C-alpha positions as CSV (number, residue, x, y, z in Angstrom):
1,M,106.3,81.6,133.3
2,T,106.4,79.7,130.0
3,Y,104.4,81.1,127.1
4,T,101.9,78.5,125.8
5,L,99.1,78.5,123.4
6,N,95.8,76.7,123.9
7,R,95.5,73.1,122.5
8,R,93.2,74.1,119.6
9,S,95.7,76.8,118.4
10,M,98.6,74.3,118.7
11,L,96.8,71.7,116.7
12,Q,95.8,74.2,114.0
13,A,99.3,75.5,113.7
14,S,100.7,72.0,113.6
15,M,98.4,71.0,110.7
16,A,99.3,74.2,108.8
17,A,103.0,73.6,109.3
18,A,102.6,70.0,108.1
19,V,101.0,71.2,104.9
20,A,103.6,73.9,104.4
21,T,106.6,71.7,104.9
22,S,105.2,69.1,102.4
23,L,105.3,71.7,99.6
24,P,108.4,72.1,97.4
25,R,110.9,74.7,98.5
26,T,110.0,78.0,96.8
27,L,112.6,80.1,95.0
28,F,110.1,82.9,94.5
29,A,109.1,85.8,96.8
30,N,106.9,88.7,96.0
31,G,106.6,87.4,92.4
32,I,110.4,87.6,91.8
33,A,112.4,84.4,91.0
34,F,115.6,83.9,92.9
35,A,117.5,83.6,89.6
36,D,116.2,87.0,88.5
37,I,117.5,89.0,91.5
38,P,120.2,91.4,90.2
39,R,123.7,90.3,91.3
40,S,126.4,92.8,92.3
41,D,130.1,92.7,91.7
42,F,130.7,93.0,95.5
43,G,131.8,90.1,97.5
44,F,133.4,88.8,100.7
45,A,136.0,91.5,101.1
46,T,133.8,94.4,100.0
47,T,133.4,97.1,102.7
48,C,130.4,99.3,103.5
49,D,132.4,102.3,102.3
50,E,132.9,100.7,98.9
51,V,129.2,100.0,98.7
52,V,128.2,103.6,99.3
53,A,130.8,105.0,97.0
54,G,129.1,107.0,94.2
55,H,125.7,107.1,96.0
56,D,124.1,110.3,97.0
57,L,121.7,109.6,99.9
58,S,120.8,113.2,100.5
59,G,117.1,113.3,101.7
60,K,117.1,109.7,102.8
61,V,116.2,109.0,106.5
62,I,117.6,105.7,107.9
63,L,117.2,104.3,111.4
64,V,120.0,101.9,112.6
65,T,119.6,100.0,115.8
66,G,122.8,99.1,117.8
67,C,124.5,102.1,116.2
68,N,127.3,102.4,118.8
69,S,129.5,99.5,117.9
70,G,130.4,96.9,115.3
71,L,128.2,96.6,112.2
72,G,125.7,99.2,113.4
73,Y,128.4,101.8,113.9
74,D,130.0,101.2,110.5
75,S,126.5,101.2,108.9
76,L,125.8,104.6,110.5
77,R,129.2,106.0,109.6
78,S,129.1,105.0,105.9
79,L,125.4,105.9,105.3
80,A,125.8,109.3,106.9
81,A,129.0,109.9,104.9
82,A,126.9,109.4,101.7
83,G,124.5,112.1,102.8
84,A,121.7,110.2,104.6
85,H,120.1,111.5,107.8
86,V,120.9,108.5,110.1
87,I,118.9,108.0,113.3
88,G,121.3,106.1,115.6
89,A,119.6,104.0,118.2
90,A,121.5,102.5,121.2
91,R,120.7,101.1,124.6
92,T,121.5,104.4,126.3
93,M,121.5,108.1,125.2
94,E,125.2,108.3,126.1
95,K,126.1,105.6,123.7
96,A,123.9,106.9,120.9
97,E,125.2,110.5,121.3
98,K,128.8,109.3,121.3
99,A,128.3,107.4,118.1
100,C,126.4,110.1,116.4
101,A,128.8,112.8,117.5
102,S,131.7,110.9,116.0
103,V,130.2,111.4,112.5
104,A,130.5,114.7,110.8
105,A,127.1,114.5,109.1
106,K,123.4,114.6,109.8
107,T,122.5,112.2,112.7
108,T,120.0,112.0,115.5
109,P,120.6,109.9,118.6
110,V,117.7,108.0,120.2
111,V,117.5,105.4,122.9
112,C,116.2,101.9,122.2
113,E,116.7,99.2,124.8
114,L,115.3,96.1,123.1
115,T,114.7,94.2,126.3
116,D,112.4,97.0,127.5
117,M,109.2,97.4,125.4
118,D,108.5,100.7,127.0
119,S,111.8,101.9,125.7
120,V,111.1,100.5,122.2
121,A,107.8,102.2,122.1
122,Q,109.4,105.5,123.2
123,C,112.0,105.1,120.5
124,A,109.2,104.8,117.9
125,Q,107.6,107.9,119.3
126,D,110.8,109.8,119.1
127,V,111.3,108.8,115.5
128,Q,107.7,109.6,114.6
129,S,108.1,113.1,116.2
130,L,110.7,113.9,113.5
131,G,107.7,114.0,111.1
132,K,109.6,112.3,108.2
133,P,109.1,109.1,106.2
134,L,111.6,106.4,107.1
135,D,113.4,105.2,104.0
136,V,115.2,102.4,105.8
137,L,114.6,100.6,109.1
138,M,117.8,98.6,109.7
139,C,117.2,96.1,112.5
140,N,120.9,95.5,113.3
141,A,121.3,95.2,117.1
142,G,121.7,91.7,118.5
143,I,123.3,89.4,121.1
144,M,124.8,85.9,120.6
145,A,125.1,82.7,122.5
146,L,124.6,83.8,126.1
147,P,126.4,81.1,128.1
148,K,123.6,80.8,130.7
149,L,119.9,81.2,130.4
150,E,118.9,84.8,130.8
151,Q,115.2,85.9,130.7
152,V,113.3,89.1,130.2
153,D,109.8,89.8,131.7
154,V,107.6,91.0,128.9
155,N,104.3,92.1,130.4
156,G,104.4,89.2,132.8
157,V,105.7,86.5,130.4
158,M,109.3,85.3,131.0
159,L,111.1,85.0,127.6
160,E,114.6,83.9,126.7
161,K,116.7,87.0,126.2
162,Q,118.1,86.4,122.7
163,F,114.6,85.9,121.4
164,V,113.6,89.2,122.9
165,V,116.6,91.3,121.8
166,N,117.2,89.8,118.4
167,H,113.5,89.4,117.4
168,L,110.7,90.6,119.6
169,G,112.0,94.1,120.3
170,H,112.6,94.6,116.6
171,H,109.2,93.2,115.8
172,L,107.6,95.8,118.0
173,L,109.7,98.6,116.7
174,T,108.9,97.6,113.1
175,R,105.2,97.3,113.8
176,L,105.1,100.8,115.4
177,L,107.1,102.4,112.6
178,M,105.5,100.7,109.6
179,N,103.4,103.7,108.6
180,Q,106.5,105.8,108.3
181,V,108.3,103.1,106.3
182,L,105.3,102.8,104.0
183,A,105.2,106.6,103.7
184,A,108.6,106.6,102.0
185,P,108.7,106.3,98.2
186,A,110.3,102.9,98.5
187,G,110.7,102.0,102.2
188,R,112.9,99.1,103.2
189,V,113.1,97.0,106.3
190,V,116.6,95.3,106.5
191,T,117.0,92.8,109.3
192,V,120.4,91.4,110.2
193,S,120.1,87.7,110.5
194,S,122.8,85.0,110.3
195,S,123.7,81.7,108.8
196,G,123.2,80.7,112.4
197,H,119.5,80.4,111.6
198,A,120.4,76.8,110.6
199,L,121.2,76.1,114.3
200,A,117.5,76.5,115.3
201,P,116.0,73.6,117.1
202,K,113.8,71.0,115.5
203,G,110.5,72.7,114.8
204,G,112.2,76.0,114.1
205,I,110.5,78.2,116.8
206,L,109.7,76.5,120.1
207,F,106.5,78.3,120.9
208,D,106.0,76.1,124.0
209,N,109.4,77.0,125.3
210,L,110.0,80.6,124.5
211,S,111.1,81.0,128.1
212,G,114.1,78.7,127.5
213,D,113.3,76.9,130.8
214,D,113.0,73.5,129.2
215,G,116.6,72.7,128.3
216,Y,118.4,75.9,127.3
217,Q,121.2,75.6,124.7
218,A,123.0,78.8,123.8
219,F,123.4,78.3,120.1
220,K,120.1,76.7,119.5
221,A,118.5,79.7,121.2
222,Y,120.6,82.0,119.1
223,G,119.6,80.1,115.9
224,Q,116.0,80.3,116.8
225,S,116.2,84.1,117.2
226,K,118.1,84.4,113.8
227,L,115.5,82.2,112.1
228,A,112.9,84.5,113.6
229,N,114.5,87.4,111.8
230,I,114.1,85.7,108.5
231,L,110.6,84.6,109.2
232,M,109.6,88.2,110.1
233,T,111.1,89.3,106.8
234,N,109.0,86.8,104.9
235,E,105.8,87.8,106.8
236,L,106.5,91.5,106.2
237,T,106.8,90.7,102.5
238,A,103.6,88.7,102.5
239,R,101.6,91.5,104.3
240,Y,103.0,94.6,102.7
241,A,105.1,94.1,99.6
242,G,103.8,93.7,96.0
243,G,101.0,95.4,94.1
244,E,101.4,99.2,93.9
245,S,103.6,99.2,97.0
246,R,107.4,99.6,96.6
247,F,108.0,98.5,100.1
248,T,110.5,95.7,100.6
249,A,111.9,93.6,103.4
250,N,115.0,91.5,103.3
251,A,117.3,89.7,105.7
252,T,121.1,89.7,105.6
253,H,124.0,87.5,106.8
254,P,127.2,89.5,107.6
255,G,129.5,86.6,107.9
256,L,131.9,85.8,110.7
257,V,132.9,89.3,111.8
258,A,135.5,90.5,114.2
259,T,133.2,92.4,116.6
260,N,132.2,92.2,120.2
261,L,129.1,90.2,119.3
262,G,131.3,87.1,120.0
263,R,132.4,88.2,123.4
264,Y,130.7,85.3,125.2
265,M,132.9,82.9,123.2
266,R,135.9,84.9,124.6
267,R,134.5,84.5,128.2
268,G,133.3,88.1,128.2
269,K,136.6,89.6,127.1
270,P,136.6,92.3,124.4
271,R,138.3,91.5,121.2
272,D,141.9,92.6,120.9
273,P,141.8,95.0,117.9
274,D,145.5,94.3,117.1
275,A,144.9,90.5,116.9
276,P,145.1,89.1,113.4
277,L,141.9,87.9,111.9
278,R,141.3,84.2,111.6
279,E,140.8,82.7,108.2
280,G,137.3,83.4,106.9
281,M,136.7,86.3,109.3
282,K,135.7,89.7,108.2
283,T,136.5,93.2,109.5
284,S,133.5,95.2,110.8
285,P,133.3,97.4,107.6
286,Q,133.3,94.2,105.5
287,G,130.6,92.7,107.7
288,A,128.4,95.8,107.4
289,A,128.7,95.8,103.6
290,T,125.7,93.5,102.9
291,Q,123.2,95.3,105.1
292,V,124.2,98.6,103.7
293,Y,124.0,97.2,100.1
294,V,120.5,95.8,100.7
295,S,119.5,99.2,102.2
296,I,120.4,101.4,99.4
297,D,121.1,99.7,96.1
298,P,118.5,100.8,93.5
299,R,118.8,97.4,91.7
300,L,117.0,95.8,94.6
301,D,113.9,98.1,94.2
302,G,111.0,95.7,94.4
303,V,113.1,92.7,95.6
304,S,111.5,91.5,98.8
305,G,111.5,88.4,101.0
306,Y,115.1,87.3,100.4
307,Y,118.3,86.5,102.3
308,F,121.6,88.1,101.3
309,G,125.2,87.4,102.1
310,D,128.4,88.9,100.6
311,C,126.1,91.5,98.9
312,N,124.3,88.9,96.9
313,P,121.2,86.7,97.3
314,E,121.7,83.3,99.0
315,E,119.4,80.4,99.7
316,T,118.5,79.9,103.3
317,K,119.4,76.7,105.1
318,G,116.9,74.0,106.2
319,E,113.1,73.8,105.8
320,Y,112.0,76.3,108.4
321,A,113.1,79.6,106.9
322,T,110.8,79.2,103.9
323,D,107.8,78.0,105.9
324,P,104.9,80.5,105.5
325,A,102.8,78.9,108.2
326,L,105.6,79.2,110.7
327,A,106.2,82.9,109.7
328,K,102.5,83.7,110.1
329,R,102.3,82.0,113.5
330,L,105.5,83.8,114.7
331,W,104.0,87.1,113.7
332,E,100.7,86.4,115.5
333,V,102.5,85.2,118.7
334,S,104.8,88.1,118.6
335,D,101.9,90.5,118.3
336,E,100.2,88.8,121.2
337,L,103.3,89.2,123.4
338,V,103.7,92.9,122.7
339,G,100.0,93.6,122.3
340,A,100.0,96.0,125.3
341,W,102.3,98.4,123.3
342,L,100.5,98.0,119.9
343,G,97.3,99.7,121.2
């Protein structure tokens, strides 16, 4: 089944998008100019361990999705080592428990299978049952460039799997946990996007082909999901940041990282850990540095609605990532798709 909107909704959204894309590209978000965002001395080779050095995160509660490998595991490990209570979410309890048990610090394993909205909702309930504000929600888990079209049934609607895992599952998790994030003194939502957002198809988000049935292309579908991460960040900022709120939402780009995220480009084979890195590729601790930096650095207090790479702000690519009408429409469509779990 292909998810479609009625003709009136499509016409209204098209008119709004036309107006938005005719405006000059903004370098402001949440009242803060791009040029005024504090810059760090960190860079390409910085590791997450270097980012947390000197920070005392005692009392902080941080949820990391995809905690069992790659960037998620290194984020969990480094944040916990700095004193944070890290809630590690993985697809199975076995994976979550293994990751958390490997860290000699305060951790709590939870299950979050992002293709299963019942699992996402249960994860949110498990986090809520801890009775603590959530200082950081790190939406890290993801998949990339599935070689063949795979679909997920979300309440009777068939959706392309990368859209569901990378965006929709995290959208639901964020919506269900927003009260806890807002209850923190300066709650942050940090979403791991990618420079691959520039690969999104013409129009940015293909609302009339979220199933992927009409001409699936692996990297365009991946680009669409990563663009969705940025758009969700922008809409979170529009809805919740500013005024008296110290809430912030930002997106990050880890770079080209040597993790199993790229296994489909290796025909499903795991990466050889002893193989040398190609030029321009980062280790996993280097790749995790930016999302950890954006999660904890006090200089970013109040900075919301931006995109970071190499631990510093970067401009997004293309017209779609700064389109407020597209961000609003994605939020509304996502809410409709997961409405059965929002109550």
